[in-house]
PDB file of N, CA, C and O in Angstrom:
ATOM      1  N   MET A   1     -64.770 -28.876 -70.022  1.00  0.00           N
ATOM      2  CA  MET A   1     -65.707 -29.357 -71.007  1.00  0.00           C
ATOM      3  C   MET A   1     -65.575 -30.879 -71.073  1.00  0.00           C
ATOM      4  O   MET A   1     -64.467 -31.415 -71.094  1.00  0.00           O
ATOM      5  N   LYS A   2     -66.680 -31.541 -71.104  1.00  0.00           N
ATOM      6  CA  LYS A   2     -66.683 -32.991 -71.254  1.00  0.00           C
ATOM      7  C   LYS A   2     -66.780 -33.322 -72.725  1.00  0.00           C
ATOM      8  O   LYS A   2     -67.547 -32.715 -73.471  1.00  0.00           O
ATOM      9  N   VAL A   3     -65.971 -34.317 -73.133  1.00  0.00           N
ATOM     10  CA  VAL A   3     -65.955 -34.720 -74.533  1.00  0.00           C
ATOM     11  C   VAL A   3     -65.884 -36.243 -74.588  1.00  0.00           C
ATOM     12  O   VAL A   3     -65.172 -36.869 -73.803  1.00  0.00           O
ATOM     13  N   THR A   4     -66.613 -36.820 -75.504  1.00  0.00           N
ATOM     14  CA  THR A   4     -66.498 -38.247 -75.757  1.00  0.00           C
ATOM     15  C   THR A   4     -65.830 -38.404 -77.108  1.00  0.00           C
ATOM     16  O   THR A   4     -66.283 -37.854 -78.112  1.00  0.00           O
ATOM     17  N   ALA A   5     -64.737 -39.168 -77.117  1.00  0.00           N
ATOM     18  CA  ALA A   5     -64.006 -39.371 -78.362  1.00  0.00           C
ATOM     19  C   ALA A   5     -63.548 -40.820 -78.448  1.00  0.00           C
ATOM     20  O   ALA A   5     -63.190 -41.435 -77.444  1.00  0.00           O
ATOM     21  N   ILE A   6     -63.567 -41.344 -79.646  1.00  0.00           N
ATOM     22  CA  ILE A   6     -63.090 -42.711 -79.867  1.00  0.00           C
ATOM     23  C   ILE A   6     -61.670 -42.607 -80.409  1.00  0.00           C
ATOM     24  O   ILE A   6     -61.452 -42.236 -81.562  1.00  0.00           O
ATOM     25  N   ILE A   7     -60.703 -42.948 -79.543  1.00  0.00           N
ATOM     26  CA  ILE A   7     -59.287 -42.850 -79.883  1.00  0.00           C
ATOM     27  C   ILE A   7     -58.662 -44.220 -79.645  1.00  0.00           C
ATOM     28  O   ILE A   7     -58.903 -44.838 -78.607  1.00  0.00           O
ATOM     29  N   PRO A   8     -57.866 -44.699 -80.590  1.00  0.00           N
ATOM     30  CA  PRO A   8     -57.242 -46.014 -80.407  1.00  0.00           C
ATOM     31  C   PRO A   8     -56.423 -46.092 -79.113  1.00  0.00           C
ATOM     32  O   PRO A   8     -55.694 -45.160 -78.775  1.00  0.00           O
ATOM     33  N   ASP A   9     -56.550 -47.199 -78.404  1.00  0.00           N
ATOM     34  CA  ASP A   9     -55.836 -47.402 -77.137  1.00  0.00           C
ATOM     35  C   ASP A   9     -54.328 -47.236 -77.303  1.00  0.00           C
ATOM     36  O   ASP A   9     -53.658 -46.663 -76.443  1.00  0.00           O
ATOM     37  N   GLU A  10     -53.798 -47.748 -78.426  1.00  0.00           N
ATOM     38  CA  GLU A  10     -52.354 -47.677 -78.647  1.00  0.00           C
ATOM     39  C   GLU A  10     -51.885 -46.219 -78.732  1.00  0.00           C
ATOM     40  O   GLU A  10     -50.813 -45.874 -78.233  1.00  0.00           O
ATOM     41  N   LEU A  11     -52.699 -45.373 -79.367  1.00  0.00           N
ATOM     42  CA  LEU A  11     -52.357 -43.961 -79.519  1.00  0.00           C
ATOM     43  C   LEU A  11     -52.337 -43.261 -78.158  1.00  0.00           C
ATOM     44  O   LEU A  11     -51.427 -42.488 -77.858  1.00  0.00           O
ATOM     45  N   ILE A  12     -53.340 -43.539 -77.353  1.00  0.00           N
ATOM     46  CA  ILE A  12     -53.395 -42.960 -76.004  1.00  0.00           C
ATOM     47  C   ILE A  12     -52.229 -43.466 -75.161  1.00  0.00           C
ATOM     48  O   ILE A  12     -51.587 -42.684 -74.461  1.00  0.00           O
ATOM     49  N   ALA A  13     -51.952 -44.758 -75.223  1.00  0.00           N
ATOM     50  CA  ALA A  13     -50.861 -45.335 -74.433  1.00  0.00           C
ATOM     51  C   ALA A  13     -49.512 -44.712 -74.814  1.00  0.00           C
ATOM     52  O   ALA A  13     -48.708 -44.379 -73.943  1.00  0.00           O
ATOM     53  N   GLU A  14     -49.273 -44.558 -76.113  1.00  0.00           N
ATOM     54  CA  GLU A  14     -48.013 -43.963 -76.557  1.00  0.00           C
ATOM     55  C   GLU A  14     -47.924 -42.492 -76.145  1.00  0.00           C
ATOM     56  O   GLU A  14     -46.871 -42.030 -75.705  1.00  0.00           O
ATOM     57  N   ALA A  15     -49.020 -41.766 -76.287  1.00  0.00           N
ATOM     58  CA  ALA A  15     -49.041 -40.358 -75.892  1.00  0.00           C
ATOM     59  C   ALA A  15     -48.810 -40.215 -74.391  1.00  0.00           C
ATOM     60  O   ALA A  15     -48.091 -39.311 -73.964  1.00  0.00           O
ATOM     61  N   MET A  16     -49.399 -41.078 -73.596  1.00  0.00           N
ATOM     62  CA  MET A  16     -49.212 -41.036 -72.146  1.00  0.00           C
ATOM     63  C   MET A  16     -47.761 -41.328 -71.780  1.00  0.00           C
ATOM     64  O   MET A  16     -47.194 -40.694 -70.890  1.00  0.00           O
ATOM     65  N   GLU A  17     -47.175 -42.286 -72.469  1.00  0.00           N
ATOM     66  CA  GLU A  17     -45.783 -42.644 -72.200  1.00  0.00           C
ATOM     67  C   GLU A  17     -44.842 -41.484 -72.553  1.00  0.00           C
ATOM     68  O   GLU A  17     -43.947 -41.145 -71.778  1.00  0.00           O
ATOM     69  N   LEU A  18     -45.050 -40.890 -73.714  1.00  0.00           N
ATOM     70  CA  LEU A  18     -44.182 -39.805 -74.165  1.00  0.00           C
ATOM     71  C   LEU A  18     -44.365 -38.535 -73.335  1.00  0.00           C
ATOM     72  O   LEU A  18     -43.398 -37.820 -73.074  1.00  0.00           O
ATOM     73  N   SER A  19     -45.589 -38.256 -72.925  1.00  0.00           N
ATOM     74  CA  SER A  19     -45.867 -37.025 -72.172  1.00  0.00           C
ATOM     75  C   SER A  19     -45.603 -37.191 -70.679  1.00  0.00           C
ATOM     76  O   SER A  19     -45.539 -36.205 -69.944  1.00  0.00           O
ATOM     77  N   LYS A  20     -45.453 -38.417 -70.238  1.00  0.00           N
ATOM     78  CA  LYS A  20     -45.266 -38.714 -68.805  1.00  0.00           C
ATOM     79  C   LYS A  20     -46.471 -38.284 -67.977  1.00  0.00           C
ATOM     80  O   LYS A  20     -46.348 -38.019 -66.781  1.00  0.00           O
ATOM     81  N   ALA A  21     -47.627 -38.218 -68.612  1.00  0.00           N
ATOM     82  CA  ALA A  21     -48.853 -37.826 -67.916  1.00  0.00           C
ATOM     83  C   ALA A  21     -49.428 -39.024 -67.170  1.00  0.00           C
ATOM     84  O   ALA A  21     -49.237 -40.175 -67.562  1.00  0.00           O
ATOM     85  N   ASP A  22     -50.132 -38.727 -66.091  1.00  0.00           N
ATOM     86  CA  ASP A  22     -50.728 -39.786 -65.277  1.00  0.00           C
ATOM     87  C   ASP A  22     -52.148 -40.150 -65.711  1.00  0.00           C
ATOM     88  O   ASP A  22     -52.620 -41.256 -65.447  1.00  0.00           O
ATOM     89  N   THR A  23     -52.823 -39.214 -66.376  1.00  0.00           N
ATOM     90  CA  THR A  23     -54.206 -39.457 -66.769  1.00  0.00           C
ATOM     91  C   THR A  23     -54.394 -39.171 -68.257  1.00  0.00           C
ATOM     92  O   THR A  23     -53.588 -38.490 -68.892  1.00  0.00           O
ATOM     93  N   ILE A  24     -55.469 -39.707 -68.779  1.00  0.00           N
ATOM     94  CA  ILE A  24     -55.800 -39.456 -70.185  1.00  0.00           C
ATOM     95  C   ILE A  24     -56.112 -37.972 -70.387  1.00  0.00           C
ATOM     96  O   ILE A  24     -55.716 -37.379 -71.390  1.00  0.00           O
ATOM     97  N   THR A  25     -56.819 -37.381 -69.436  1.00  0.00           N
ATOM     98  CA  THR A  25     -57.161 -35.958 -69.543  1.00  0.00           C
ATOM     99  C   THR A  25     -55.903 -35.107 -69.626  1.00  0.00           C
ATOM    100  O   THR A  25     -55.803 -34.221 -70.475  1.00  0.00           O
ATOM    101  N   GLU A  26     -54.945 -35.374 -68.748  1.00  0.00           N
ATOM    102  CA  GLU A  26     -53.691 -34.621 -68.758  1.00  0.00           C
ATOM    103  C   GLU A  26     -52.947 -34.840 -70.079  1.00  0.00           C
ATOM    104  O   GLU A  26     -52.360 -33.910 -70.632  1.00  0.00           O
ATOM    105  N   THR A  27     -52.977 -36.066 -70.570  1.00  0.00           N
ATOM    106  CA  THR A  27     -52.330 -36.388 -71.842  1.00  0.00           C
ATOM    107  C   THR A  27     -52.940 -35.603 -72.984  1.00  0.00           C
ATOM    108  O   THR A  27     -52.218 -35.050 -73.814  1.00  0.00           O
ATOM    109  N   VAL A  28     -54.252 -35.548 -73.037  1.00  0.00           N
ATOM    110  CA  VAL A  28     -54.940 -34.832 -74.110  1.00  0.00           C
ATOM    111  C   VAL A  28     -54.642 -33.329 -74.014  1.00  0.00           C
ATOM    112  O   VAL A  28     -54.435 -32.676 -75.037  1.00  0.00           O
ATOM    113  N   LYS A  29     -54.620 -32.779 -72.794  1.00  0.00           N
ATOM    114  CA  LYS A  29     -54.283 -31.362 -72.620  1.00  0.00           C
ATOM    115  C   LYS A  29     -52.880 -31.072 -73.150  1.00  0.00           C
ATOM    116  O   LYS A  29     -52.679 -30.104 -73.884  1.00  0.00           O
ATOM    117  N   ILE A  30     -51.915 -31.908 -72.780  1.00  0.00           N
ATOM    118  CA  ILE A  30     -50.531 -31.721 -73.230  1.00  0.00           C
ATOM    119  C   ILE A  30     -50.460 -31.791 -74.747  1.00  0.00           C
ATOM    120  O   ILE A  30     -49.792 -30.974 -75.380  1.00  0.00           O
ATOM    121  N   ALA A  31     -51.144 -32.761 -75.328  1.00  0.00           N
ATOM    122  CA  ALA A  31     -51.128 -32.925 -76.786  1.00  0.00           C
ATOM    123  C   ALA A  31     -51.758 -31.723 -77.489  1.00  0.00           C
ATOM    124  O   ALA A  31     -51.235 -31.254 -78.501  1.00  0.00           O
ATOM    125  N   LEU A  32     -52.865 -31.227 -76.966  1.00  0.00           N
ATOM    126  CA  LEU A  32     -53.526 -30.071 -77.578  1.00  0.00           C
ATOM    127  C   LEU A  32     -52.669 -28.812 -77.466  1.00  0.00           C
ATOM    128  O   LEU A  32     -52.581 -28.036 -78.417  1.00  0.00           O
ATOM    129  N   ILE A  33     -52.045 -28.607 -76.325  1.00  0.00           N
ATOM    130  CA  ILE A  33     -51.162 -27.445 -76.155  1.00  0.00           C
ATOM    131  C   ILE A  33     -50.004 -27.518 -77.139  1.00  0.00           C
ATOM    132  O   ILE A  33     -49.660 -26.519 -77.770  1.00  0.00           O
ATOM    133  N   ALA A  34     -49.400 -28.702 -77.274  1.00  0.00           N
ATOM    134  CA  ALA A  34     -48.289 -28.875 -78.209  1.00  0.00           C
ATOM    135  C   ALA A  34     -48.736 -28.628 -79.646  1.00  0.00           C
ATOM    136  O   ALA A  34     -48.020 -27.988 -80.417  1.00  0.00           O
ATOM    137  N   TYR A  35     -49.906 -29.125 -80.009  1.00  0.00           N
ATOM    138  CA  TYR A  35     -50.431 -28.930 -81.361  1.00  0.00           C
ATOM    139  C   TYR A  35     -50.684 -27.449 -81.644  1.00  0.00           C
ATOM    140  O   TYR A  35     -50.321 -26.943 -82.705  1.00  0.00           O
ATOM    141  N   ILE A  36     -51.305 -26.764 -80.695  1.00  0.00           N
ATOM    142  CA  ILE A  36     -51.610 -25.342 -80.867  1.00  0.00           C
ATOM    143  C   ILE A  36     -50.326 -24.536 -81.019  1.00  0.00           C
ATOM    144  O   ILE A  36     -50.246 -23.658 -81.879  1.00  0.00           O
ATOM    145  N   ARG A  37     -49.321 -24.824 -80.193  1.00  0.00           N
ATOM    146  CA  ARG A  37     -48.037 -24.118 -80.298  1.00  0.00           C
ATOM    147  C   ARG A  37     -47.394 -24.347 -81.663  1.00  0.00           C
ATOM    148  O   ARG A  37     -46.875 -23.416 -82.279  1.00  0.00           O
ATOM    149  N   THR A  38     -47.434 -25.588 -82.125  1.00  0.00           N
ATOM    150  CA  THR A  38     -46.845 -25.914 -83.430  1.00  0.00           C
ATOM    151  C   THR A  38     -47.533 -25.139 -84.539  1.00  0.00           C
ATOM    152  O   THR A  38     -46.870 -24.599 -85.425  1.00  0.00           O
ATOM    153  N   GLN A  39     -48.845 -25.081 -84.500  1.00  0.00           N
ATOM    154  CA  GLN A  39     -49.593 -24.365 -85.535  1.00  0.00           C
ATOM    155  C   GLN A  39     -49.312 -22.865 -85.491  1.00  0.00           C
ATOM    156  O   GLN A  39     -49.211 -22.226 -86.538  1.00  0.00           O
ATOM    157  N   LYS A  40     -49.186 -22.299 -84.296  1.00  0.00           N
ATOM    158  CA  LYS A  40     -48.883 -20.871 -84.176  1.00  0.00           C
ATOM    159  C   LYS A  40     -47.489 -20.570 -84.734  1.00  0.00           C
ATOM    160  O   LYS A  40     -47.285 -19.539 -85.374  1.00  0.00           O
ATOM    161  N   ILE A  41     -46.536 -21.466 -84.493  1.00  0.00           N
ATOM    162  CA  ILE A  41     -45.184 -21.284 -85.036  1.00  0.00           C
ATOM    163  C   ILE A  41     -45.224 -21.355 -86.556  1.00  0.00           C
ATOM    164  O   ILE A  41     -44.556 -20.568 -87.228  1.00  0.00           O
ATOM    165  N   LYS A  42     -45.994 -22.283 -87.106  1.00  0.00           N
ATOM    166  CA  LYS A  42     -46.137 -22.377 -88.561  1.00  0.00           C
ATOM    167  C   LYS A  42     -46.747 -21.101 -89.129  1.00  0.00           C
ATOM    168  O   LYS A  42     -46.289 -20.596 -90.154  1.00  0.00           O
ATOM    169  N   GLN A  43     -47.775 -20.578 -88.468  1.00  0.00           N
ATOM    170  CA  GLN A  43     -48.413 -19.342 -88.924  1.00  0.00           C
ATOM    171  C   GLN A  43     -47.441 -18.168 -88.873  1.00  0.00           C
ATOM    172  O   GLN A  43     -47.398 -17.345 -89.788  1.00  0.00           O
ATOM    173  N   LEU A  44     -46.671 -18.100 -87.806  1.00  0.00           N
ATOM    174  CA  LEU A  44     -45.688 -17.031 -87.677  1.00  0.00           C
ATOM    175  C   LEU A  44     -44.635 -17.142 -88.774  1.00  0.00           C
ATOM    176  O   LEU A  44     -44.238 -16.135 -89.359  1.00  0.00           O
ATOM    177  N   GLY A  45     -44.184 -18.359 -89.054  1.00  0.00           N
ATOM    178  CA  GLY A  45     -43.227 -18.576 -90.131  1.00  0.00           C
ATOM    179  C   GLY A  45     -43.774 -18.134 -91.475  1.00  0.00           C
ATOM    180  O   GLY A  45     -43.061 -17.516 -92.266  1.00  0.00           O
ATOM    181  N   ALA A  46     -45.030 -18.445 -91.735  1.00  0.00           N
ATOM    182  CA  ALA A  46     -45.664 -18.045 -92.993  1.00  0.00           C
ATOM    183  C   ALA A  46     -45.773 -16.525 -93.074  1.00  0.00           C
ATOM    184  O   ALA A  46     -45.585 -15.942 -94.142  1.00  0.00           O
ATOM    185  N   THR A  47     -46.076 -15.888 -91.954  1.00  0.00           N
ATOM    186  CA  THR A  47     -46.170 -14.433 -91.925  1.00  0.00           C
ATOM    187  C   THR A  47     -44.819 -13.798 -92.243  1.00  0.00           C
ATOM    188  O   THR A  47     -44.741 -12.833 -93.003  1.00  0.00           O
ATOM    189  N   VAL A  48     -43.764 -14.344 -91.660  1.00  0.00           N
ATOM    190  CA  VAL A  48     -42.422 -13.801 -91.904  1.00  0.00           C
ATOM    191  C   VAL A  48     -42.013 -14.024 -93.358  1.00  0.00           C
ATOM    192  O   VAL A  48     -41.342 -13.176 -93.947  1.00  0.00           O
ATOM    193  N   LEU A  49     -42.408 -15.151 -93.941  1.00  0.00           N
ATOM    194  CA  LEU A  49     -42.099 -15.392 -95.347  1.00  0.00           C
ATOM    195  C   LEU A  49     -42.826 -14.396 -96.255  1.00  0.00           C
ATOM    196  O   LEU A  49     -42.266 -13.921 -97.243  1.00  0.00           O
ATOM    197  N   ASN A  50     -44.061 -14.092 -95.912  1.00  0.00           N
ATOM    198  CA  ASN A  50     -44.848 -13.151 -96.719  1.00  0.00           C
ATOM    199  C   ASN A  50     -44.431 -11.703 -96.504  1.00  0.00           C
ATOM    200  O   ASN A  50     -44.455 -10.894 -97.432  1.00  0.00           O
ATOM    201  N   GLU A  51     -44.051 -11.386 -95.282  1.00  0.00           N
ATOM    202  CA  GLU A  51     -43.626 -10.029 -94.933  1.00  0.00           C
ATOM    203  C   GLU A  51     -42.322 -10.119 -94.150  1.00  0.00           C
ATOM    204  O   GLU A  51     -42.336 -10.071 -92.920  1.00  0.00           O
ATOM    205  N   PRO A  52     -41.184 -10.251 -94.856  1.00  0.00           N
ATOM    206  CA  PRO A  52     -39.907 -10.413 -94.160  1.00  0.00           C
ATOM    207  C   PRO A  52     -39.622  -9.258 -93.192  1.00  0.00           C
ATOM    208  O   PRO A  52     -40.052  -8.123 -93.398  1.00  0.00           O
ATOM    209  N   LEU A  53     -38.892  -9.588 -92.144  1.00  0.00           N
ATOM    210  CA  LEU A  53     -38.510  -8.577 -91.173  1.00  0.00           C
ATOM    211  C   LEU A  53     -37.539  -7.601 -91.815  1.00  0.00           C
ATOM    212  O   LEU A  53     -36.656  -7.998 -92.576  1.00  0.00           O
ATOM    213  N   ALA A  54     -37.705  -6.353 -91.512  1.00  0.00           N
ATOM    214  CA  ALA A  54     -36.815  -5.319 -92.045  1.00  0.00           C
ATOM    215  C   ALA A  54     -35.978  -4.772 -90.895  1.00  0.00           C
ATOM    216  O   ALA A  54     -36.507  -4.361 -89.863  1.00  0.00           O
ATOM    217  N   PHE A  55     -34.680  -4.776 -91.092  1.00  0.00           N
ATOM    218  CA  PHE A  55     -33.781  -4.250 -90.068  1.00  0.00           C
ATOM    219  C   PHE A  55     -33.327  -2.861 -90.491  1.00  0.00           C
ATOM    220  O   PHE A  55     -32.871  -2.658 -91.617  1.00  0.00           O
ATOM    221  N   ARG A  56     -33.456  -1.913 -89.577  1.00  0.00           N
ATOM    222  CA  ARG A  56     -33.138  -0.531 -89.891  1.00  0.00           C
ATOM    223  C   ARG A  56     -31.661  -0.206 -89.719  1.00  0.00           C
ATOM    224  O   ARG A  56     -31.152   0.728 -90.339  1.00  0.00           O
ATOM    225  N   TYR A  57     -30.978  -0.964 -88.889  1.00  0.00           N
ATOM    226  CA  TYR A  57     -29.605  -0.632 -88.547  1.00  0.00           C
ATOM    227  C   TYR A  57     -28.658  -1.786 -88.888  1.00  0.00           C
ATOM    228  O   TYR A  57     -29.034  -2.957 -88.839  1.00  0.00           O
ATOM    229  N   ALA A  58     -27.449  -1.428 -89.227  1.00  0.00           N
ATOM    230  CA  ALA A  58     -26.399  -2.425 -89.411  1.00  0.00           C
ATOM    231  C   ALA A  58     -25.849  -2.775 -88.028  1.00  0.00           C
ATOM    232  O   ALA A  58     -26.105  -2.060 -87.059  1.00  0.00           O
ATOM    233  N   SER A  59     -25.098  -3.865 -87.935  1.00  0.00           N
ATOM    234  CA  SER A  59     -24.604  -4.316 -86.635  1.00  0.00           C
ATOM    235  C   SER A  59     -23.750  -3.247 -85.949  1.00  0.00           C
ATOM    236  O   SER A  59     -23.845  -3.071 -84.735  1.00  0.00           O
ATOM    237  N   LYS A  60     -22.923  -2.538 -86.705  1.00  0.00           N
ATOM    238  CA  LYS A  60     -22.079  -1.500 -86.110  1.00  0.00           C
ATOM    239  C   LYS A  60     -22.939  -0.369 -85.550  1.00  0.00           C
ATOM    240  O   LYS A  60     -22.650   0.151 -84.472  1.00  0.00           O
ATOM    241  N   GLU A  61     -23.977   0.011 -86.261  1.00  0.00           N
ATOM    242  CA  GLU A  61     -24.868   1.061 -85.784  1.00  0.00           C
ATOM    243  C   GLU A  61     -25.575   0.644 -84.492  1.00  0.00           C
ATOM    244  O   GLU A  61     -25.742   1.459 -83.585  1.00  0.00           O
ATOM    245  N   LEU A  62     -25.988  -0.620 -84.411  1.00  0.00           N
ATOM    246  CA  LEU A  62     -26.644  -1.111 -83.192  1.00  0.00           C
ATOM    247  C   LEU A  62     -25.686  -1.101 -82.013  1.00  0.00           C
ATOM    248  O   LEU A  62     -26.065  -0.715 -80.907  1.00  0.00           O
ATOM    249  N   ARG A  63     -24.453  -1.519 -82.238  1.00  0.00           N
ATOM    250  CA  ARG A  63     -23.459  -1.503 -81.155  1.00  0.00           C
ATOM    251  C   ARG A  63     -23.256  -0.071 -80.663  1.00  0.00           C
ATOM    252  O   ARG A  63     -23.199   0.180 -79.459  1.00  0.00           O
ATOM    253  N   ASP A  64     -23.149   0.858 -81.601  1.00  0.00           N
ATOM    254  CA  ASP A  64     -22.968   2.261 -81.228  1.00  0.00           C
ATOM    255  C   ASP A  64     -24.167   2.784 -80.434  1.00  0.00           C
ATOM    256  O   ASP A  64     -24.001   3.512 -79.456  1.00  0.00           O
ATOM    257  N   LEU A  65     -25.372   2.407 -80.861  1.00  0.00           N
ATOM    258  CA  LEU A  65     -26.586   2.829 -80.138  1.00  0.00           C
ATOM    259  C   LEU A  65     -26.618   2.238 -78.732  1.00  0.00           C
ATOM    260  O   LEU A  65     -26.993   2.923 -77.781  1.00  0.00           O
ATOM    261  N   ASN A  66     -26.229   0.974 -78.594  1.00  0.00           N
ATOM    262  CA  ASN A  66     -26.234   0.316 -77.284  1.00  0.00           C
ATOM    263  C   ASN A  66     -25.212   0.922 -76.329  1.00  0.00           C
ATOM    264  O   ASN A  66     -25.389   0.860 -75.112  1.00  0.00           O
ATOM    265  N   ARG A  67     -24.162   1.498 -76.862  1.00  0.00           N
ATOM    266  CA  ARG A  67     -23.116   2.082 -76.019  1.00  0.00           C
ATOM    267  C   ARG A  67     -23.474   3.470 -75.516  1.00  0.00           C
ATOM    268  O   ARG A  67     -22.838   3.991 -74.600  1.00  0.00           O
ATOM    269  N   GLU A  68     -24.479   4.057 -76.110  1.00  0.00           N
ATOM    270  CA  GLU A  68     -24.879   5.415 -75.697  1.00  0.00           C
ATOM    271  C   GLU A  68     -25.583   5.419 -74.364  1.00  0.00           C
ATOM    272  O   GLU A  68     -25.981   6.478 -73.879  1.00  0.00           O
TER     273      GLU A  68
END
């Protein structure tokens, strides 16, 4: 997809330096992937806070099950 965006040169230069990307396109892809991953982790964290994980077995029971 082609996109036209007005982004400050300093921001692009810093992002390129940090990402070690050779092109602006590669830099933007890396930045978007990182942003999406961060947001998914935040969503997962919120889900776990709202619905905590329930463990059915104690550590000793799990060890016993693994040994079977």
